N, C-alpha and C positions, 0 to 999 in steps of 0.2 A: 405696793407702791408703784403708781403708774408714772411712766416717764417718756418723753419724746428725745431722740438723739439726732441732731442736726449738724452738718459740717460743709464747708466748702461751698458756701453760697457765692462768694467773690462778688459781692454787691458793687456795682458800678464799674464793672469789667468793661473793656473796650469792645470786644466782641469783633477783632479785626478780621476774622475769616469771614465775617458777613458783610463787610464794607462795600462789596461790589453791588449790593441790592440797596438802593436809597432808601434810608429811613428804618432798615431792619435792625442795626445795632441798637438804635434809640429804643425800638419796639422790645427789643430783647432785654433791655435794661429795666423797662416797665414790667415785663413778665418777672423779673427777678423780685421787685417789689410785691406783686401779687403772689409769688410764690411764698414769701414771708407771712403775708396776711392769711393765706390759707393754712399756714402752720399755726398761727395765733388762733384762728377760727377753730381749728382741730382742737387745740388745747383747752379752749373756752367750753366747748361742746362735750368734752370727755373728762372734764375735771383732771387735768394732769398736774401732777404735784411738782415734777422737775423737768425743766428743759436744760439739756446738755448741748453745748455748741463747741464742737472740737476744732476751732480755728478757721481762718481764711472766710470770716463771716463778710468781710468787705475787701476792697482793694486799696490799701494804704495810698498808692500813688495817685489814684484817680477818685477817690471818695469825695464827695461834696458833703458840706455840713448839713444841707437840706435832708441827705439820705440818712446821715446819722440821726437827725431829728426824727425822721420817719421810723427808723429802728427802735429808738427809745420810746415813741408813742405806741408802737405795737406792744412793747414790753410793759408799758404802763397799763395796758388794757387787761393784763393778766396778773394783778397784784398778788394773787394767793398762790402763783407759781414761782418756785425759786429757780432762777436763771444762772447758769455756770458758764462762762466762757473761758476757754484756754486758747489765747491768740496763737496764730500760727506763722508761716514765713511770708504771708501775703499782708497779714494785718498785725505785726508784732507789736507788743507792748513797750513802746519806745517813748522818749521824752516829748516829742510833737505829735503823738498819735491821739486820737480822740479817746482812747481807752484811759488815757492819763488826763486829758484836759476837759473832757466833757462830764457833765453832772448827770449821771445815769440814774435810772429809776432805782428805788431802794431795795428792789427784789433781785438786782443784778450782782453778781460777784465775779470779778475778772482776776484769773490767776496771773502772777508774775513769774520772775526768774527763779525763786524758791519754791521748792515743793511745799504746798500748803494743804492743811486738812480742815474742812469745815464740818462742824457736827451739826447734824439735823436730828429731829426726832426719830424718823425712819431709818436714817443711814448716816455714814460718814462718806464725805465727798473729798478726795484727794485730787489735786490738779497742779499742772505746770504749764506756763505759757512761753512762748518765744519772746525773747527781749532784743531781738536782732533778726534780720532777714535769713540768718542761717543758724542752726543749732547743732553742734558737734557732738555735744554730751549734755545729758540732763540728769544722770544718776537715777532715774526712775526705777531702773532694774534693781536698785538697792534698797527700794522702800521697805521699811518694816512697818506692817500693819499693826496698829495698837490695839485694836479691839476686834480679833479675828472672829469672834463668834457672832458680831453684828453684820449688818448688810454694809459692805464697802465698795465704793465705786471710784474709779480712776478716770480722769478725763485729760487728754493732751492731744497734741497734733505731732505726728511723726511717721516715718517710713518703717514698715515692718519687714525684717529679713531682707534688707536691701543689700545687693551684692555690688553695685557700681559705685564709683566715687562720688557721683552726683547725689545718690541716694542717701549717702552717709553724711551729707551736708545739712540734712533735714531731720534732726533727732532720730537716729537710727535705733531700732528696738529689734529685740529678738523675742520670737514667739515663744521659744522653749523657757526664757527666762520669765516672761511676763506670767505665763500659765502657772509658774511655781508661787506667784504672789497671792495673798489671801483676798483677791478682788472677786466679787460676783459678777461684775460688768467693767470692762475696760473700754471707754469710749474714745475712739480715735478718728483723727481726720488727716487728710493729706491726699490719700489715694481717693480718686474720683469714681471708682467703681464700687458698688454696695458689696459688702462682704458680712454675711449673717447666715445662721443656720446651716453651716457647712461642715460642721464637726460635732460630734457626740460632746456634751458638756461644754460647748464653745463658750468663752468668756471674753473674746476679743472681737470687737465689732467695728466696722466702718459703714456708715450710712451712704458714702459715695457723695458726689455734688448734688445739691439740691435741685439745680436745673443743669442741663448739659451745656457744656461751654464750647463744643466744637465736635467734628467728625471723628475724634478719638475718643469719644464719650458716647457711643451709639446706645440705643435702647432707653429704657424707662429711668427716670431719676426722681428721688425724693427723700423721704427721712425714714428712721426706724422708730417704731412705737413698740412699748412694751410694759409689762409687769414684772416686778421683781420681788421675790422673797428670799430668805436664807436658803441657799442651795436649790433655788428654783427660779428660773427665768423663762419668760414667754416672750419672743421678739417676732415682729412682723415688719415687712416692708410696706411703706404706704407711698404710692406714686403722687408726686406733687406737680412736676412739669407738665404743662399743657402741650408740649411739642415733644417729638424725638428727632434725633439726627438719624438718617437712614441713608444707606448706599445702594445703588441700582447699578448693575453691570450691563453693557451692550456688547455684543462681539459684532464687529464691523467687517468682518472678513469677507462677507457676500455683499457688502455695500459699496456704491460706487461714487458716493459725492457727499458733501457736506448736507446737502438737503434732504438725502435719505437717513442721515443720522438724526436730523431734526424731526422727521416722521416717526422714526423709531421712538425718540423721546417722547413725543406726544402720545405715544401709544403706551407709555409706561402707566402702571396702577399707582397713581399719586393720591395722597391724602392732604387735603388743604392745610391741616394744621401742622404738618410735618416739614422738615427741611431736609433736602436731599443733595447728595453728591452722586454724579453720574460717572462711572468709571468705563472708559472705552478700552476694550480688549481685542484681541485677534491680530490679524495681519491687514495692513493698510496699503492700498494700491493708488492712493491720490493725496495730495496735500491736505492735510487737516487745518481748519480754521477755528480754533477754540473759541476766540472772541466772537466770531460771526455766529457760531452755534448758541452761544450763551445769549446773544443779542436777540436772536430770531426764534428760539423755541417757544417762547411764549408763555412758559411756566415759571411765575414769579418764586415759588418756594424751591427751585432748583438753583442753589446758590454756588455750586462748584462743579466743573467737569474737569476730569483728570484723564489725561491721555497715558494709557499703559499698553498701547498698541506696538507692534514691531513692523518695520517696513517689509512689505511683501514682496521684496525682490532679493535675488542672490547677489549681494554687493561684489563677492570675490569673483563669481563668474563674469559679471558685467566688466569687471576690472581687466579681464583677459581678453575683451573684445578689441579688435583694431578698428576702432571708430572714435567720434568725437565722445561719445558717452563713456567709452573705455578709458580714453585719456583722461577725462574729468575725474572719473572715480579713482584711477591711480593717483592722480595728483592730490586728491583729498586724502587719501590713505597715506601717502607720503607725508603730508603735512601733519596728520595725526600722530605719526611716529616721531617726527622732528620736533614738534611742539608740545608733545604729551597731551593731546587734546582729549576731552571727555568722549566716551563712545556715543552717548546720546546726541551731543552737539554735532559731531561729524555725521552720524545717521541722518539728522535732521537736514543738515546742509545738504547732503547728498541728495535726500528726497526732493528738496527745493530746485537743486540744480537740474535733476533729471527731469522734473516736471517742466522746467522752462525748455530744455533741450527736446 
């Protein structure tokens, strides 16, 4: 039995991190639609029997009806593929959601608050969906598989082995408990990094986000495709996103101006289809102007510049000097202590003041 596992498309996400570049968030939302179409085309071309969608298919807060109609149109193009959706924390199965109000294609099944089992000819599909923006307990670890000799698949959205309070808000699951259940394949969503073929006899899988949503999601993104038989699984990752988010570092220690930084940026090996964050490191001996560098570097797909440099002077030594600069630095350090000001804030203020002096 052939299947596709998709999660965390987040259709109609705002892409706030790209808002500095005019029109880029809108382009990225169009690329989400194209990504879904690529998945559907792959299903058509390969006669995929089951499509598993492990939550966060769309953004409940921002989704438009036209986008829901587009999703459903795609689903209706694969009538022979059974589609199973387990809503997540960004697209929960609530009263006013499109999961409950829209008339979906007949090949779509959406799981709700109760663990449900769907019997197919080839397998049994168990599923559970979020019915709120948080889920602290689903009882999934207590499932008793009714036909353990058959192929059994579990689909849900949740955090695996989460140790923080925040992770425990999103259907916390324990890998040790899940592995004890009689499932051949456990299709999860929520973690945006792919997780597959990392263990012997692995049965728990995350496809990651279908397209990258920001610079905390570097590298390739896509779906998992596979074939499953009883006690035998073959799973591969298929890239879907046409872009990658990448980071480039520039050490500015030997540079003397914003203009030299711009020249270094223009020398970077940049691929037109990707999106980049430039990280400035090293010691700085002049005042950085990130806005000016962003405006003048001339490379549209550099969408963020991060300053991780350190001031290239000995502040404590200058504070000992018996001159205007020393007095200025001593006053600033006194203010830092009296007002409990942030180190980076004071460092930047001292940098600007010394530049003026």
